[in-house]
C-alpha positions in Angstrom: 151.2 -10.1 -16.7 153.1 -7.4 -14.9 152.0 -5.5 -11.8 152.4 -1.8 -12.0 152.3 0.8 -9.3 149.9 3.7 -9.7 153.0 5.8 -9.0 154.8 6.7 -12.2 158.1 5.8 -10.6 157.9 2.3 -12.0 156.7 -1.2 -11.4 156.0 -2.7 -8.0 158.9 -4.8 -6.7 157.6 -8.2 -5.5 158.2 -8.9 -1.9 158.7 -12.3 -0.5 155.6 -13.6 1.4 155.8 -13.5 5.1 155.4 -16.9 6.7 153.8 -17.5 10.1 157.2 -18.4 11.5 158.5 -14.9 10.7 158.6 -12.9 14.0 157.6 -9.8 12.1 154.1 -11.3 11.8 153.8 -11.6 15.5 153.0 -8.0 16.3 150.1 -8.9 18.7 149.2 -12.2 20.2 149.6 -15.1 17.9 146.5 -17.2 17.3 146.2 -21.0 17.4 143.0 -22.2 15.9 141.6 -25.4 17.5 140.1 -27.8 14.9 136.4 -28.7 14.9 137.0 -32.0 16.5 139.9 -32.8 18.8 141.1 -36.3 19.5 143.8 -37.4 22.0 146.0 -38.1 19.0 145.8 -34.4 18.1 147.1 -33.1 21.5 150.8 -33.6 20.8 150.7 -31.7 17.4 148.6 -28.9 19.0 151.3 -28.5 21.7 154.0 -28.6 19.0 152.3 -25.8 17.1 152.1 -23.8 20.3 155.8 -24.3 20.9 156.5 -23.3 17.3 154.6 -20.0 17.8 156.7 -19.4 20.9 159.9 -20.2 19.0 158.8 -17.7 16.3 158.7 -15.0 19.0 155.2 -15.0 20.4 155.0 -14.2 24.1 151.3 -14.6 24.3 149.1 -16.9 22.2 145.3 -16.9 21.9 143.8 -20.3 21.3 140.6 -19.8 19.3 138.0 -22.4 20.2 135.2 -21.1 17.9 135.5 -23.9 15.4 134.9 -26.7 18.0 131.8 -28.7 17.1 132.0 -31.0 20.1 133.4 -30.5 23.5 134.6 -33.8 25.2 137.3 -35.0 27.5 139.8 -35.0 24.6 139.2 -31.3 24.2 139.6 -30.8 28.0 142.9 -32.7 27.7 144.0 -30.5 24.8 143.3 -27.3 26.8 145.1 -28.6 29.9 148.1 -29.7 27.9 148.3 -26.4 26.0 148.2 -24.5 29.3 151.0 -26.8 30.7 153.0 -26.3 27.6 152.7 -22.5 28.0 153.6 -22.7 31.6 156.7 -24.8 30.9 157.8 -22.3 28.3 157.3 -19.4 30.7 154.7 -17.9 28.3 151.0 -17.2 28.2 148.1 -18.9 26.4 144.5 -17.6 26.5 141.4 -19.4 25.3 138.7 -17.5 23.5 135.3 -18.4 22.1 134.8 -21.4 24.4 131.2 -22.7 24.2 129.1 -23.5 27.3 129.7 -27.2 27.0 133.5 -26.8 27.1 133.2 -24.4 30.0 131.1 -26.8 31.9 133.5 -29.7 31.3 136.5 -27.5 32.4 134.6 -26.6 35.6 133.8 -30.3 36.3 137.5 -31.2 35.7 138.6 -28.6 38.2 140.1 -26.3 35.7 139.4 -22.6 35.9 137.2 -21.2 33.1 139.0 -20.2 30.0 
Protein backbone atom coordinates (compact mmCIF):
# COMPACT_ATOMS: atom_id res chain seq x y z
CA UNK A 1 0.00 0.00 0.00
CA UNK A 2 1.49 3.30 -0.99
CA UNK A 3 0.99 6.60 0.78
CA UNK A 4 0.20 9.46 -1.48
CA UNK A 5 0.24 13.12 -0.82
CA UNK A 6 -2.84 15.22 -1.57
CA UNK A 7 -0.44 17.37 -3.54
CA UNK A 8 -0.21 16.22 -7.16
CA UNK A 9 3.56 16.62 -6.95
CA UNK A 10 3.92 12.97 -6.05
CA UNK A 11 4.08 10.45 -3.21
CA UNK A 12 5.08 11.30 0.32
CA UNK A 13 8.67 10.46 1.06
CA UNK A 14 8.91 8.42 4.28
CA UNK A 15 10.87 10.11 7.01
CA UNK A 16 12.83 8.20 9.63
CA UNK A 17 11.05 8.21 12.99
CA UNK A 18 12.42 10.56 15.59
CA UNK A 19 13.65 8.79 18.70
CA UNK A 20 13.55 10.25 22.24
CA UNK A 21 17.34 10.44 22.16
CA UNK A 22 17.16 12.82 19.20
CA UNK A 23 17.80 16.37 20.47
CA UNK A 24 15.33 17.70 17.91
CA UNK A 25 12.53 16.22 20.03
CA UNK A 26 13.61 18.18 23.09
CA UNK A 27 12.14 21.52 22.11
CA UNK A 28 10.57 22.13 25.53
CA UNK A 29 11.26 20.42 28.78
CA UNK A 30 11.63 16.66 28.47
CA UNK A 31 9.27 14.51 30.52
CA UNK A 32 10.24 11.56 32.69
CA UNK A 33 7.16 9.58 33.73
CA UNK A 34 7.34 7.91 37.12
CA UNK A 35 5.91 4.36 37.13
CA UNK A 36 2.83 3.54 39.24
CA UNK A 37 4.90 1.84 41.92
CA UNK A 38 8.51 2.68 42.71
CA UNK A 39 10.86 0.36 44.56
CA UNK A 40 14.38 1.06 45.75
CA UNK A 41 15.60 -1.17 42.91
CA UNK A 42 13.99 1.24 40.41
CA UNK A 43 15.92 4.31 41.62
CA UNK A 44 19.19 3.70 39.70
CA UNK A 45 17.35 3.15 36.40
CA UNK A 46 15.23 6.28 36.92
CA UNK A 47 18.41 8.30 37.50
CA UNK A 48 19.98 6.74 34.41
CA UNK A 49 16.93 7.71 32.34
CA UNK A 50 17.27 11.27 33.66
CA UNK A 51 20.96 11.34 32.72
CA UNK A 52 20.05 10.02 29.25
CA UNK A 53 17.60 12.90 28.77
CA UNK A 54 20.33 15.35 29.73
CA UNK A 55 22.72 13.60 27.37
CA UNK A 56 20.14 14.03 24.60
CA UNK A 57 20.19 17.78 25.11
CA UNK A 58 17.53 18.48 27.74
CA UNK A 59 18.37 21.32 30.10
CA UNK A 60 15.22 20.97 32.16
CA UNK A 61 13.23 17.79 32.79
CA UNK A 62 9.72 17.50 34.18
CA UNK A 63 9.11 14.37 36.24
CA UNK A 64 5.43 13.47 35.97
CA UNK A 65 4.20 11.76 39.13
CA UNK A 66 0.55 11.36 38.08
CA UNK A 67 0.80 7.58 37.56
CA UNK A 68 1.95 6.91 41.13
CA UNK A 69 -0.52 4.71 42.93
CA UNK A 70 1.36 4.61 46.21
CA UNK A 71 3.65 7.12 47.84
CA UNK A 72 6.16 5.60 50.25
CA UNK A 73 9.75 6.05 51.32
CA UNK A 74 11.02 4.44 48.11
CA UNK A 75 9.22 7.19 46.20
CA UNK A 76 10.77 9.83 48.46
CA UNK A 77 14.18 8.25 47.81
CA UNK A 78 13.54 8.36 44.05
CA UNK A 79 12.58 12.05 44.14
CA UNK A 80 15.62 12.89 46.28
CA UNK A 81 17.98 10.95 44.00
CA UNK A 82 16.53 12.50 40.85
CA UNK A 83 17.07 15.96 42.34
CA UNK A 84 20.63 15.03 43.29
CA UNK A 85 21.30 13.65 39.81
CA UNK A 86 20.02 16.90 38.29
CA UNK A 87 22.13 19.02 40.62
CA UNK A 88 25.27 17.02 39.84
CA UNK A 89 24.61 17.46 36.12
CA UNK A 90 24.08 21.19 36.57
CA UNK A 91 20.57 20.84 35.17
CA UNK A 92 17.02 21.19 36.39
CA UNK A 93 14.32 18.73 37.30
CA UNK A 94 10.79 19.70 38.31
CA UNK A 95 8.13 17.45 39.74
CA UNK A 96 4.50 17.74 38.68
CA UNK A 97 1.24 16.04 39.62
CA UNK A 98 2.45 14.98 43.07
CA UNK A 99 -0.39 13.70 45.22
CA UNK A 100 -1.05 14.85 48.77
CA UNK A 101 0.47 11.69 50.27
CA UNK A 102 3.78 12.25 48.51
CA UNK A 103 3.78 15.94 49.40
CA UNK A 104 3.25 15.03 53.06
CA UNK A 105 6.08 12.48 53.00
CA UNK A 106 8.45 14.94 51.34
CA UNK A 107 7.64 17.51 54.01
CA UNK A 108 8.22 14.96 56.78
CA UNK A 109 11.56 14.03 55.19
CA UNK A 110 12.63 17.68 55.22
CA UNK A 111 12.48 18.08 51.45
CA UNK A 112 10.82 21.15 50.03
CA UNK A 113 7.53 20.47 48.23
CA UNK A 114 7.80 19.44 44.60
